Each structure stands twice: as C-alpha cells, then as structure tokens.
C-alpha positions as CSV (number, residue, x, y, z in Angstrom):
1,X,-5.3,-6.4,37.5
2,X,-8.6,-4.8,36.7
3,X,-10.6,-3.8,33.6
4,X,-10.7,-0.1,33.0
5,X,-13.6,1.3,31.0
6,X,-14.5,4.8,29.9
7,X,-17.0,6.2,27.5
8,X,-15.7,8.5,24.8
9,X,-18.9,10.6,24.5
10,X,-19.5,10.8,28.2
11,X,-15.9,11.0,29.6
12,X,-13.9,12.3,26.7
13,X,-12.4,15.8,26.2
14,X,-14.0,17.7,23.4
15,X,-11.5,19.8,21.3
16,X,-13.4,22.0,18.9
17,X,-11.9,23.2,15.6
18,X,-12.1,26.9,14.6
19,X,-15.1,25.6,12.5
20,X,-16.2,22.5,10.7
21,X,-16.1,19.9,13.5
22,X,-14.3,18.7,16.6
23,X,-12.2,16.0,18.1
24,X,-13.0,13.8,21.1
25,X,-10.1,12.5,23.1
26,X,-10.7,9.6,25.6
27,X,-8.5,7.4,27.7
28,X,-8.9,4.0,29.4
29,X,-5.9,2.8,31.3
30,X,-3.0,2.5,28.8
31,X,-5.2,3.4,25.8
32,X,-5.7,6.9,24.4
33,X,-8.0,7.3,21.4
34,X,-9.2,10.3,19.5
35,X,-12.3,10.4,17.2
36,X,-12.3,13.3,14.8
37,X,-15.4,14.5,13.1
38,X,-14.3,16.7,10.2
39,X,-17.2,18.4,8.5
40,X,-17.4,19.5,4.8
41,X,-15.2,22.5,4.3
42,X,-12.7,21.5,7.1
43,X,-9.1,22.2,6.3
44,X,-6.2,21.8,8.8
45,X,-4.5,25.0,7.7
46,X,-7.7,27.0,8.4
47,X,-9.4,25.1,11.2
48,X,-6.5,23.8,13.4
49,X,-3.4,25.9,12.4
50,X,-4.5,29.0,14.4
51,X,-4.6,26.8,17.6
52,X,-1.5,24.7,16.8
53,X,0.6,27.6,15.8
54,X,2.8,25.6,13.3
55,X,3.0,26.0,9.6
56,X,1.8,22.4,9.1
57,X,0.4,19.6,11.3
58,X,3.3,18.2,13.3
59,X,1.4,15.4,14.9
60,X,2.1,11.8,13.8
61,X,-1.3,10.1,13.1
62,X,-2.0,6.3,13.3
63,X,-5.6,5.6,12.5
64,X,-8.6,4.3,10.7
65,X,-11.2,6.1,8.5
66,X,-14.8,5.3,9.6
67,X,-16.5,7.3,6.9
68,X,-15.9,10.0,4.3
69,X,-12.8,11.1,2.5
70,X,-9.8,13.3,3.3
71,X,-7.1,14.7,1.1
72,X,-3.5,14.8,2.5
73,X,-0.5,16.9,1.3
74,X,2.9,16.3,2.9
75,X,5.3,19.2,3.3
76,X,7.3,17.7,0.4
77,X,4.2,18.1,-1.9
78,X,3.2,14.4,-2.0
79,X,-0.6,14.0,-2.0
80,X,-2.8,11.1,-1.1
81,X,-6.5,10.4,-0.3
82,X,-7.8,8.6,2.8
83,X,-11.2,6.9,2.4
84,X,-13.6,4.9,4.5
85,X,-12.0,1.6,5.6
86,X,-8.4,2.8,5.2
87,X,-5.8,2.3,7.9
88,X,-3.1,5.0,7.8
89,X,0.3,6.0,9.2
90,X,0.5,9.8,8.5
91,X,3.9,11.4,9.3
92,X,4.2,14.8,10.9
93,X,4.4,17.7,8.4
94,X,1.2,17.8,6.5
95,X,-2.0,19.6,5.6
96,X,-5.4,17.9,5.2
97,X,-8.9,18.7,3.9
98,X,-12.3,17.1,3.7
99,X,-13.3,15.9,0.2
100,X,-16.9,16.0,-0.8
101,X,-20.1,17.0,1.0
102,X,-20.0,14.2,3.7
103,X,-18.2,14.4,7.1
104,X,-15.0,12.5,7.4
105,X,-14.9,10.6,10.7
106,X,-11.6,9.0,11.9
107,X,-10.2,7.1,14.8
108,X,-6.6,7.9,15.9
109,X,-4.5,5.9,18.4
110,X,-1.1,7.6,17.9
111,X,0.8,8.5,21.1
112,X,1.0,12.0,19.5
113,X,-2.7,12.6,19.5
114,X,-2.6,14.1,23.0
115,X,-0.9,17.1,21.3
116,X,-3.6,17.5,18.6
117,X,-5.7,20.6,18.3
118,X,-4.1,22.3,21.3
119,X,-1.8,25.2,21.6
120,X,1.8,25.0,23.0
121,X,2.9,27.8,25.4
122,X,5.0,30.5,23.8
123,X,8.7,29.9,24.3
124,X,8.4,26.2,25.2
125,X,10.8,24.1,23.2
126,X,9.6,21.5,20.7
127,X,8.9,18.0,22.2
128,X,11.9,16.4,20.4
129,X,15.5,17.2,21.5
130,X,18.3,17.1,18.9
131,X,19.0,13.4,19.6
132,X,15.4,12.4,19.2
133,X,15.4,14.2,15.9
134,X,18.5,12.3,14.8
135,X,16.8,9.0,15.7
136,X,13.8,9.8,13.6
137,X,16.1,10.7,10.7
138,X,17.9,7.4,11.2
139,X,14.7,5.4,11.0
140,X,13.7,7.1,7.8
141,X,17.2,6.3,6.4
142,X,16.9,2.6,7.4
143,X,13.6,2.2,5.7
144,X,14.8,3.7,2.5
145,X,18.3,2.0,2.4
146,X,20.0,5.4,2.8
147,X,23.3,4.1,4.3
148,X,25.1,7.4,3.7
149,X,22.8,9.1,6.2
150,X,23.3,6.3,8.7
151,X,27.0,6.8,8.4
152,X,26.5,10.5,9.3
153,X,24.5,9.6,12.4
154,X,26.6,6.8,13.8
155,X,30.1,6.9,15.2
156,X,32.9,4.9,13.5
157,X,33.1,2.7,16.6
158,X,29.4,2.2,17.2
159,X,28.2,-1.0,18.7
160,X,24.8,-2.7,18.3
161,X,23.6,-5.5,20.5
162,X,21.1,-7.9,18.9
163,X,19.5,-10.3,21.3
164,X,18.1,-13.8,20.6
165,X,19.3,-17.1,19.2
166,X,19.1,-16.5,15.4
167,X,21.6,-16.2,12.6
168,X,21.6,-12.4,13.1
169,X,21.9,-12.4,16.9
170,X,25.2,-11.1,18.4
171,X,27.2,-7.9,18.9
172,X,28.1,-5.9,15.9
173,X,31.1,-3.6,16.3
174,X,32.1,-0.6,14.1
175,X,30.1,1.3,11.5
176,X,30.8,-1.3,8.8
177,X,29.7,-4.2,11.1
178,X,26.4,-2.5,12.0
179,X,25.6,-1.5,8.4
180,X,26.5,-5.1,7.4
181,X,23.9,-6.3,9.9
182,X,21.3,-4.0,8.3
183,X,22.2,-5.3,4.8
184,X,21.9,-8.9,6.1
185,X,18.3,-8.1,7.4
186,X,17.5,-6.9,3.9
187,X,19.0,-9.9,2.2
188,X,17.2,-12.4,4.5
189,X,13.8,-10.7,3.9
190,X,14.2,-9.9,0.2
191,X,14.1,-6.2,1.1
192,X,10.8,-6.3,3.0
193,X,12.1,-5.5,6.5
194,X,10.5,-2.3,7.8
195,X,10.8,-0.5,11.1
196,X,8.0,2.0,11.5
197,X,8.3,4.4,14.4
198,X,5.5,4.5,17.0
199,X,7.1,6.8,19.6
200,X,10.4,8.3,20.6
201,X,11.6,9.3,24.2
202,X,14.6,11.2,25.3
203,X,16.3,12.6,28.4
204,X,18.0,15.6,26.8
205,X,21.4,14.0,27.8
206,X,22.1,11.8,24.8
207,X,19.9,8.8,25.6
208,X,16.9,8.0,23.4
209,X,14.4,5.1,23.4
210,X,12.5,4.4,20.3
211,X,9.4,2.1,20.0
212,X,8.7,0.7,16.6
213,X,6.7,-1.9,14.7
214,X,8.7,-4.2,12.6
215,X,7.4,-6.2,9.7
216,X,9.0,-8.5,7.2
217,X,8.3,-11.5,4.9
218,X,10.6,-14.4,4.8
219,X,10.1,-17.8,3.0
220,X,6.5,-16.9,2.5
221,X,5.8,-16.1,6.1
222,X,5.1,-12.5,7.3
223,X,6.1,-11.5,10.8
224,X,4.9,-8.4,12.7
225,X,6.2,-7.4,16.1
226,X,7.1,-4.5,18.4
227,X,10.7,-3.7,19.2
228,X,12.5,-1.0,21.3
229,X,15.9,0.4,20.5
230,X,17.9,2.2,23.2
231,X,20.4,4.7,21.7
232,X,23.4,6.3,23.4
233,X,24.9,9.4,21.8
234,X,28.2,11.1,22.2
235,X,27.8,14.5,20.7
236,X,25.8,14.1,17.6
237,X,26.8,10.5,16.9
238,X,25.3,7.2,18.0
239,X,27.8,5.1,19.9
240,X,25.7,2.2,21.1
241,X,22.3,0.6,20.2
242,X,20.6,-2.0,22.3
243,X,17.7,-3.9,20.8
244,X,14.7,-5.2,22.8
245,X,11.8,-7.3,21.5
246,X,8.2,-8.0,22.7
247,X,8.5,-11.7,21.5
248,X,12.1,-12.6,21.3
249,X,11.6,-16.4,20.8
250,X,9.2,-15.6,17.9
251,X,11.6,-13.2,16.4
252,X,14.5,-15.6,16.7
253,X,12.5,-18.4,15.1
254,X,11.5,-16.1,12.2
255,X,15.1,-15.1,11.5
256,X,16.6,-18.5,12.0
C-alpha cells in the first residue's frame, strides 16, 4: 500500500463555465473531489446548461459549502438555500444560482461529479439503464414509506437476503415478507431508518448494484454505515435482493 497525493490547483482539471466561474476536478487514488467557484451572477441554467445539454442539472451532488450562498430549485419546484458551513445531498434534477455579491465556493465528492460541466456525445444513451432507474425509484419509495410503489417494482415471489446475527437477519420470501421486513426496520428505529443512495451500477442485463449510506437511531444510539444491495431483475420486477455491509458485526449489534 502507498499514500497517493495530488494537488488540486496544480494537477486538477479546470472546467470553465460559460461565465461566472469554474470548477476544478482532482483525483488522488480512490478520491475524486471537485471545488466549484461560482461567481456573483452565476446560474446553472445559463452558465452550465449549454454545455450539459439537459433541461436541468442531472448530477447528484454531495458536498460542503466553504463560503457564500446558493439558491436551489428542484424540478418539482421545491426551493432551498445553501450557506457557508452546510453539508448537502442535492438530488439530480435542479437549477442553482448564486445569492448576493460574494462568490459561492463548494467542495463536492459525489461519484457523479466526473460528469459535471461536460457535454455528452450526441446519441449516447443516458448513464442509467431502465433497471438502475427502477432501483433509484425504489430507494425513494423506501425512504418515504411508499409501499405501493415498492409493490410495483418487486415481483410477488421476491426474495431478500439479510446477513448478520440480529433479530432482522434471515431470508425474507415473497413481497409481503420483504415489505414486512421493511416495516420492522421502521418499527425498531421509530421511523428513523434511512438509506441514502451514493451510487448505482448496472450491466444492462437486469443486474444492479447500489451503494448507500444507512442511518438510524435506536434506544438513543445513532448508527451510520455503508451498505450495498445487489438486485436481480426479471423483466421490470426485482426477483432477488442481496444485502452486504461494511461493518456487519456493528450493524448486527445495533439491530439486536
């Protein structure tokens, strides 16, 4: 093993906006990081849209605001403000603009950042295949308790494998069994269980791997960890889900 070091200013890739700033993308081993400098007057729909070629920004951002403020509007009309010191998880499908007369400087470590402020060749399909899109839809449904949507995505004979040695470990068979497992997670954590997507991978043949960050509070203790779900599809329905965890003993202890 070795330590890998690069310098963002010296080694990074500069991606200029149409006007009002630029982004610097750097890598060091497994880390990719972008620093965006958004000058007063910057707006995504004016300064990045011509390059991206999409109606709204389709990049998922995970980041931290170093200075300044930025307004955000999601495609559904929801608005929010990002300010210095804020951590943020900004889903794809949004516009953004600098607030005030000070630059807004942000750090972004989302896996999607490699697709920010660059064009996509004409005729090239979107990054997500149909099954990856369904997995994203399923995560959103899980986090909002939308079991009707989950029933639409999963087959009647779906099987979910839950590893570990806790009260929720085991094999859940059938749609009612799997949804019962999700309900039990909610009950054990007083509705605090969340699974926030970090990245999704697919092979175009009905297999999808999703990496997410889980968080929950139980008996006054908060647990945060990374998990991976492996999905197998038949047609447009999930037939099997395999759970993997970065700290299975810790997760088992939390849920015991």
